[in-house]
mmCIF file of the C-alpha atoms, coordinates in Angstrom:
data_MODEL
# 
_entry.id   MODEL 
# 
loop_
_atom_site.group_PDB 
_atom_site.id 
_atom_site.type_symbol 
_atom_site.label_atom_id 
_atom_site.label_alt_id 
_atom_site.label_comp_id 
_atom_site.label_asym_id 
_atom_site.label_entity_id 
_atom_site.label_seq_id 
_atom_site.pdbx_PDB_ins_code 
_atom_site.Cartn_x 
_atom_site.Cartn_y 
_atom_site.Cartn_z 
_atom_site.occupancy 
_atom_site.B_iso_or_equiv 
_atom_site.pdbx_formal_charge 
_atom_site.auth_seq_id 
_atom_site.auth_comp_id 
_atom_site.auth_asym_id 
_atom_site.auth_atom_id 
_atom_site.pdbx_PDB_model_num 
ATOM 1  C CA . MET A 1 1  ? 10.005  22.942  -0.053  1.00 0.00 ? 1  MET A CA 1 
ATOM 2  C CA . ALA A 1 2  ? 7.720   20.067  0.767   1.00 0.00 ? 2  ALA A CA 1 
ATOM 3  C CA . THR A 1 3  ? 7.663   17.125  -1.605  1.00 0.00 ? 3  THR A CA 1 
ATOM 4  C CA . MET A 1 4  ? 4.825   14.563  -1.734  1.00 0.00 ? 4  MET A CA 1 
ATOM 5  C CA . GLY A 1 5  ? 5.179   10.913  -2.682  1.00 0.00 ? 5  GLY A CA 1 
ATOM 6  C CA . LEU A 1 6  ? 2.459   8.503   -3.720  1.00 0.00 ? 6  LEU A CA 1 
ATOM 7  C CA . LEU A 1 7  ? 2.763   4.715   -4.019  1.00 0.00 ? 7  LEU A CA 1 
ATOM 8  C CA . THR A 1 8  ? -0.162  2.969   -5.662  1.00 0.00 ? 8  THR A CA 1 
ATOM 9  C CA . VAL A 1 9  ? -0.195  -0.848  -5.313  1.00 0.00 ? 9  VAL A CA 1 
ATOM 10 C CA . ASP A 1 10 ? -2.488  -3.417  -6.912  1.00 0.00 ? 10 ASP A CA 1 
ATOM 11 C CA . LEU A 1 11 ? -2.802  -6.595  -4.892  1.00 0.00 ? 11 LEU A CA 1 
ATOM 12 C CA . GLN A 1 12 ? -4.175  -10.084 -5.510  1.00 0.00 ? 12 GLN A CA 1 
ATOM 13 C CA . ILE A 1 13 ? -5.540  -11.707 -2.399  1.00 0.00 ? 13 ILE A CA 1 
ATOM 14 C CA . HIS A 1 14 ? -5.790  -15.392 -3.236  1.00 0.00 ? 14 HIS A CA 1 
ATOM 15 C CA . GLU A 1 15 ? -6.924  -16.600 0.190   1.00 0.00 ? 15 GLU A CA 1 
ATOM 16 C CA . SER A 1 16 ? -9.985  -14.327 0.241   1.00 0.00 ? 16 SER A CA 1 
ATOM 17 C CA . ALA A 1 17 ? -13.370 -16.020 -0.185  1.00 0.00 ? 17 ALA A CA 1 
ATOM 18 C CA . SER A 1 18 ? -15.505 -13.017 0.916   1.00 0.00 ? 18 SER A CA 1 
ATOM 19 C CA . LEU A 1 19 ? -15.376 -9.277  1.284   1.00 0.00 ? 19 LEU A CA 1 
ATOM 20 C CA . LYS A 1 20 ? -15.070 -9.702  4.999   1.00 0.00 ? 20 LYS A CA 1 
ATOM 21 C CA . ALA A 1 21 ? -11.890 -11.839 4.554   1.00 0.00 ? 21 ALA A CA 1 
ATOM 22 C CA . LYS A 1 22 ? -10.547 -9.319  2.054   1.00 0.00 ? 22 LYS A CA 1 
ATOM 23 C CA . ARG A 1 23 ? -11.117 -6.400  4.536   1.00 0.00 ? 23 ARG A CA 1 
ATOM 24 C CA . ARG A 1 24 ? -9.264  -8.300  7.236   1.00 0.00 ? 24 ARG A CA 1 
ATOM 25 C CA . VAL A 1 25 ? -6.176  -8.632  5.003   1.00 0.00 ? 25 VAL A CA 1 
ATOM 26 C CA . VAL A 1 26 ? -6.376  -5.045  3.757   1.00 0.00 ? 26 VAL A CA 1 
ATOM 27 C CA . GLN A 1 27 ? -6.785  -3.760  7.294   1.00 0.00 ? 27 GLN A CA 1 
ATOM 28 C CA . SER A 1 28 ? -3.739  -5.740  8.396   1.00 0.00 ? 28 SER A CA 1 
ATOM 29 C CA . ILE A 1 29 ? -1.593  -4.379  5.522   1.00 0.00 ? 29 ILE A CA 1 
ATOM 30 C CA . THR A 1 30 ? -2.699  -0.804  6.020   1.00 0.00 ? 30 THR A CA 1 
ATOM 31 C CA . SER A 1 31 ? -2.287  -0.682  9.809   1.00 0.00 ? 31 SER A CA 1 
ATOM 32 C CA . ARG A 1 32 ? 1.188   -2.261  9.622   1.00 0.00 ? 32 ARG A CA 1 
ATOM 33 C CA . LEU A 1 33 ? 2.307   0.318   7.027   1.00 0.00 ? 33 LEU A CA 1 
ATOM 34 C CA . ARG A 1 34 ? 0.925   3.232   9.086   1.00 0.00 ? 34 ARG A CA 1 
ATOM 35 C CA . GLN A 1 35 ? 2.741   2.038   12.235  1.00 0.00 ? 35 GLN A CA 1 
ATOM 36 C CA . ARG A 1 36 ? 6.076   1.215   10.638  1.00 0.00 ? 36 ARG A CA 1 
ATOM 37 C CA . PHE A 1 37 ? 6.483   4.022   8.161   1.00 0.00 ? 37 PHE A CA 1 
ATOM 38 C CA . ASN A 1 38 ? 4.273   6.878   9.467   1.00 0.00 ? 38 ASN A CA 1 
ATOM 39 C CA . VAL A 1 39 ? 2.432   7.208   6.151   1.00 0.00 ? 39 VAL A CA 1 
ATOM 40 C CA . SER A 1 40 ? -1.153  7.747   5.101   1.00 0.00 ? 40 SER A CA 1 
ATOM 41 C CA . VAL A 1 41 ? -2.752  4.635   3.618   1.00 0.00 ? 41 VAL A CA 1 
ATOM 42 C CA . ALA A 1 42 ? -6.172  4.069   1.954   1.00 0.00 ? 42 ALA A CA 1 
ATOM 43 C CA . GLU A 1 43 ? -7.871  1.450   -0.161  1.00 0.00 ? 43 GLU A CA 1 
ATOM 44 C CA . LEU A 1 44 ? -8.466  3.285   -3.457  1.00 0.00 ? 44 LEU A CA 1 
ATOM 45 C CA . ASP A 1 45 ? -10.337 0.918   -5.716  1.00 0.00 ? 45 ASP A CA 1 
ATOM 46 C CA . PHE A 1 46 ? -12.019 -2.477  -6.167  1.00 0.00 ? 46 PHE A CA 1 
ATOM 47 C CA . GLN A 1 47 ? -13.829 -2.298  -2.814  1.00 0.00 ? 47 GLN A CA 1 
ATOM 48 C CA . ASP A 1 48 ? -16.505 -4.653  -4.125  1.00 0.00 ? 48 ASP A CA 1 
ATOM 49 C CA . LYS A 1 49 ? -14.151 -7.319  -5.485  1.00 0.00 ? 49 LYS A CA 1 
ATOM 50 C CA . TRP A 1 50 ? -13.214 -10.283 -3.257  1.00 0.00 ? 50 TRP A CA 1 
ATOM 51 C CA . GLN A 1 51 ? -9.673  -10.981 -4.383  1.00 0.00 ? 51 GLN A CA 1 
ATOM 52 C CA . ILE A 1 52 ? -8.198  -7.724  -5.738  1.00 0.00 ? 52 ILE A CA 1 
ATOM 53 C CA . CYS A 1 53 ? -7.346  -4.481  -4.123  1.00 0.00 ? 53 CYS A CA 1 
ATOM 54 C CA . ARG A 1 54 ? -5.655  -1.145  -4.868  1.00 0.00 ? 54 ARG A CA 1 
ATOM 55 C CA . ILE A 1 55 ? -4.134  0.780   -2.032  1.00 0.00 ? 55 ILE A CA 1 
ATOM 56 C CA . GLY A 1 56 ? -2.474  4.182   -1.963  1.00 0.00 ? 56 GLY A CA 1 
ATOM 57 C CA . VAL A 1 57 ? 0.395   5.111   0.322   1.00 0.00 ? 57 VAL A CA 1 
ATOM 58 C CA . GLY A 1 58 ? 1.157   8.795   0.683   1.00 0.00 ? 58 GLY A CA 1 
ATOM 59 C CA . ALA A 1 59 ? 3.929   10.659  2.506   1.00 0.00 ? 59 ALA A CA 1 
ATOM 60 C CA . VAL A 1 60 ? 5.380   14.195  2.671   1.00 0.00 ? 60 VAL A CA 1 
ATOM 61 C CA . ALA A 1 61 ? 8.999   15.174  3.275   1.00 0.00 ? 61 ALA A CA 1 
ATOM 62 C CA . ASN A 1 62 ? 11.496  17.768  2.200   1.00 0.00 ? 62 ASN A CA 1 
ATOM 63 C CA . ASP A 1 63 ? 13.662  15.365  0.186   1.00 0.00 ? 63 ASP A CA 1 
ATOM 64 C CA . GLY A 1 64 ? 12.347  13.454  -2.913  1.00 0.00 ? 64 GLY A CA 1 
ATOM 65 C CA . ARG A 1 65 ? 15.103  10.791  -2.709  1.00 0.00 ? 65 ARG A CA 1 
ATOM 66 C CA . PHE A 1 66 ? 14.131  10.040  0.937   1.00 0.00 ? 66 PHE A CA 1 
ATOM 67 C CA . LEU A 1 67 ? 10.473  9.774   -0.083  1.00 0.00 ? 67 LEU A CA 1 
ATOM 68 C CA . ASP A 1 68 ? 11.304  7.425   -2.939  1.00 0.00 ? 68 ASP A CA 1 
ATOM 69 C CA . SER A 1 69 ? 13.381  5.283   -0.610  1.00 0.00 ? 69 SER A CA 1 
ATOM 70 C CA . GLN A 1 70 ? 10.623  5.117   2.063   1.00 0.00 ? 70 GLN A CA 1 
ATOM 71 C CA . LEU A 1 71 ? 7.939   4.192   -0.438  1.00 0.00 ? 71 LEU A CA 1 
ATOM 72 C CA . ARG A 1 72 ? 10.120  1.492   -1.914  1.00 0.00 ? 72 ARG A CA 1 
ATOM 73 C CA . LYS A 1 73 ? 10.671  0.154   1.629   1.00 0.00 ? 73 LYS A CA 1 
ATOM 74 C CA . ALA A 1 74 ? 6.878   0.153   2.177   1.00 0.00 ? 74 ALA A CA 1 
ATOM 75 C CA . LEU A 1 75 ? 6.510   -1.813  -1.029  1.00 0.00 ? 75 LEU A CA 1 
ATOM 76 C CA . ASP A 1 76 ? 9.052   -4.340  0.091   1.00 0.00 ? 76 ASP A CA 1 
ATOM 77 C CA . ALA A 1 77 ? 7.231   -4.604  3.448   1.00 0.00 ? 77 ALA A CA 1 
ATOM 78 C CA . ILE A 1 78 ? 3.939   -5.401  1.690   1.00 0.00 ? 78 ILE A CA 1 
ATOM 79 C CA . GLU A 1 79 ? 5.645   -8.161  -0.204  1.00 0.00 ? 79 GLU A CA 1 
ATOM 80 C CA . ARG A 1 80 ? 7.348   -9.607  2.870   1.00 0.00 ? 80 ARG A CA 1 
ATOM 81 C CA . MET A 1 81 ? 4.023   -9.700  4.784   1.00 0.00 ? 81 MET A CA 1 
ATOM 82 C CA . GLY A 1 82 ? 2.942   -12.544 2.427   1.00 0.00 ? 82 GLY A CA 1 
ATOM 83 C CA . LEU A 1 83 ? -0.690  -11.609 2.736   1.00 0.00 ? 83 LEU A CA 1 
ATOM 84 C CA . ALA A 1 84 ? -1.138  -10.593 -0.908  1.00 0.00 ? 84 ALA A CA 1 
ATOM 85 C CA . VAL A 1 85 ? 0.676   -10.737 -4.254  1.00 0.00 ? 85 VAL A CA 1 
ATOM 86 C CA . ILE A 1 86 ? 1.750   -7.423  -5.795  1.00 0.00 ? 86 ILE A CA 1 
ATOM 87 C CA . THR A 1 87 ? 0.497   -7.388  -9.374  1.00 0.00 ? 87 THR A CA 1 
ATOM 88 C CA . ASP A 1 88 ? 1.360   -3.808  -10.181 1.00 0.00 ? 88 ASP A CA 1 
ATOM 89 C CA . PHE A 1 89 ? 2.661   -0.639  -8.617  1.00 0.00 ? 89 PHE A CA 1 
ATOM 90 C CA . THR A 1 90 ? 3.573   2.991   -9.393  1.00 0.00 ? 90 THR A CA 1 
ATOM 91 C CA . ILE A 1 91 ? 5.656   5.524   -7.407  1.00 0.00 ? 91 ILE A CA 1 
ATOM 92 C CA . GLU A 1 92 ? 5.085   9.270   -8.061  1.00 0.00 ? 92 GLU A CA 1 
ATOM 93 C CA . ILE A 1 93 ? 7.138   12.015  -6.468  1.00 0.00 ? 93 ILE A CA 1 
ATOM 94 C CA . LEU A 1 94 ? 5.524   15.359  -6.824  1.00 0.00 ? 94 LEU A CA 1 
# 
């Protein structure tokens, strides 16, 4: 049976001084995650704020442990990119 995983991440983008600068950072993060982990990624909230962002990362697989592992690796990748600071996150396996 298919299992779905969702990672929700709140980010602080200190370097951003405009919505255009923020979009550039968010676009970089989301495209890297899509390429590396073959996941769906979208900006979920705070689109009108300059320095904060919430993104969602979704994936489907037949093993919940594999999904949890992949989403944690995606979270680590966001942190290693150094483009934003993770302020909060949740992982849900459904």
